C-alpha positions, 0 to 999 in steps of 0.5 A, spaced: 500 500 500 502 507 499 505 510 505 502 517 507 509 520 507 511 525 509 507 524 515 503 531 517 502 533 524 495 530 527 495 524 522 492 518 525 497 512 523 494 505 522 498 499 523 498 498 516 501 505 515 507 503 519 508 496 516 508 500 509 514 504 511 518 499 507 514 500 501 517 506 498 513 509 492 516 508 485 516 514 481 517 511 474 520 516 469 520 516 462 525 522 460 530 526 464 528 529 470 529 534 476 528 532 483 523 535 487 521 535 494 516 530 494 521 525 492 525 525 499 524 518 501 522 515 495 524 511 489 526 515 482 526 510 477 528 512 470 526 508 464 528 510 457 532 506 451 536 513 450 540 517 455 537 521 461 539 525 466 537 526 473 538 533 476 539 534 483 537 542 484 539 547 490 535 548 496 530 543 495 532 538 500 534 538 507 540 535 511 539 527 512 533 526 507 535 521 501 532 519 494 533 512 491 535 513 484 535 507 479 535 506 472 532 500 469 532 503 462 537 501 456 540 508 456 545 511 461 542 515 466 547 520 469 546 523 476 547 531 475 548 536 480 544 542 478 546 550 479 549 551 485 549 544 488 555 539 488 554 531 488 560 527 490 561 519 489 566 514 490 563 511 484 560 513 477 554 518 476 553 515 470 548 509 471 548 503 466 541 499 465 539 496 472 544 500 476 543 505 481 544 508 488 542 512 494 543 520 494 544 523 501 543 530 502 548 533 507 545 540 506 541 544 501 546 544 496 551 538 498 550 531 496 553 524 496 551 519 491 552 512 494 552 507 488 550 500 489 554 494 487 561 495 490 567 498 488 566 502 481 571 505 476 576 510 478 579 516 475 586 517 472 590 522 468 596 520 463 598 518 457 594 520 451 587 521 453 581 519 448 573 517 449 571 511 447 564 506 447 565 499 448 559 495 448 554 501 449 559 503 455 562 510 455 570 509 457 576 514 457 582 511 454 589 513 456 594 510 451 602 510 453 606 509 447 612 511 451 614 511 459 610 516 463 606 517 469 599 514 471 596 519 476 589 516 479 585 522 482 579 517 484 581 510 487 577 505 483 577 499 478 581 500 471 581 495 465 589 495 463 591 492 456 599 491 456 603 489 450 611 487 451 616 490 446 617 485 440 624 481 439 629 483 434 630 478 428 637 475 427 642 477 423 648 474 419 653 474 414 651 469 409 645 465 412 638 466 412 635 469 419 629 468 423 624 473 425 623 476 432 618 474 437 612 478 438 611 481 445 606 478 450 599 481 450 596 481 457 589 483 458 585 482 452 583 474 452 581 475 459 579 482 461 584 484 466 581 489 471 585 492 477 584 496 483 588 502 484 589 507 490 589 514 489 596 515 488 601 515 482 604 509 478 610 509 473 608 506 466 614 503 463 613 501 455 617 496 453 622 498 447 623 493 441 629 489 441 635 490 436 636 486 430 642 482 430 648 484 426 651 482 419 657 479 422 657 471 423 651 469 426 648 474 431 641 473 435 637 479 435 635 482 442 629 481 446 624 486 447 623 489 453 617 488 458 611 493 459 609 494 466 604 498 470 608 499 476 608 493 481 601 491 478 601 488 471 607 486 466 607 483 459 614 481 457 617 482 451 618 477 445 625 474 444 630 475 439 630 471 432 635 465 433 640 462 428 638 459 421 643 454 422 640 451 428 634 447 427 631 448 434 624 450 437 624 456 440 621 457 447 622 464 448 619 468 454 612 470 450 611 470 443 617 466 442 622 467 436 624 464 429 629 458 430 632 457 436 633 464 439 632 466 446 631 458 448 633 460 455 628 465 458 631 470 463 628 471 469 622 473 471 619 471 465 621 463 465 614 461 467 610 465 462 607 460 456 610 462 449 608 461 442 614 458 439 618 460 433 618 456 427 624 451 425 629 452 420 629 448 414 636 450 412 642 455 413 639 459 407 632 460 411 630 462 417 624 460 421 618 465 423 617 468 429 612 466 434 606 471 435 601 473 441 596 469 437 600 463 434 606 460 433 611 462 427 611 457 421 617 453 419 621 454 413 623 450 408 630 450 404 628 456 400 622 459 403 622 463 410 617 461 415 611 465 416 611 470 422 606 468 427 599 472 428 598 478 432 592 478 437 586 483 434 585 488 440 581 493 436 574 491 440 578 493 446 580 500 444 574 500 439 579 502 433 580 499 426 582 492 426 589 492 429 593 486 431 599 487 437 604 482 438 605 479 431 612 475 430 616 477 424 617 473 418 623 469 416 628 471 411 630 466 405 630 466 397 623 467 398 622 471 404 617 468 409 610 472 409 607 476 414 602 474 419 596 478 422 599 485 424 607 482 422 612 484 417 615 479 412 622 476 411 626 479 406 631 476 401 637 481 402 639 487 406 636 489 413 630 486 415 623 489 416 622 493 422 616 491 426 610 496 425 605 495 430 605 495 437 609 489 440 611 486 433 617 482 432 622 484 426 623 480 420 629 476 418 633 477 412 639 473 408 646 476 409 644 482 413 642 486 419 635 483 422 629 487 423 628 491 429 622 489 434 617 495 435 615 498 442 609 495 446 604 499 449 600 500 455 592 502 455 588 504 461 581 505 461 575 507 466 568 508 465 565 515 465 
């Protein structure tokens, strides 16, 4: 039953009236709405397929009064401070469908919104900032392509995606060389959401590995790890190995062609790898392993195909974008590029990785291609 609320002086209350105090009145709204005094102690439920706002006006409510604000519509409802008021919250004022919270009045112009559902997304600055929409949810995306600082101004949850630096391809004087391994991609296949306190964090973006020299048989160097200070780390791809060694690389992450980087440096030795491809002969190099697939084996004349990178476009809502691809092996016919990677060459300096975390491409009798640097993405709902 409806509650005779607010109570008035001299009113007679029955037992049924008192029992019904827990049955708050539902004010179903189908468009943006400004709260009124009569909403105190009641529920305001927004019900619209497109975006709405609930505006909190000045000098309408008294200290200790509360209003429940809920959103059952498909459109995001944003709790908005009216002129002269402030609304503070530890969560978000943008309510997705079935989200909600309690608005508490501290004074005529000061309010706190307590969201339901536990810890909400925080707020941070740093890197390059942009606005994106993923699955109907609005986010701020912070992109770090070089080392920097992430400053969390409001503690809460953050989604992170890290790509380690790609490994450099092998170099050699006469032989075909192997492609570098792609950097590890962390936070895509399984969403990585972390809680960050309101403080400053160091963001280290892994550099790409240097290609091996055109002297003897020179293994390419490892890519460096991308790390969000003590929170998350994606290791770099290993360097391309020797075209004369018919081993299978087990690098720290993406892996590299042939036998390069078979021993992973600590602390990355326990991270699963996509292996680089075997070498068919001295004249060809195996393809570097990618973040999504192993590198291809070479034959006597064709370099191995580079391992595919991982498509991260849905995470950042951009055009199709592959991160962490392995490089193709060098040979009389260069190994083809995997998704997001670079092909192997027949001579000269190998192709350098282009996309984030891509390994360098192999060549024949030349300097190996350099790996590409990684990237760090941080996003939070707004």
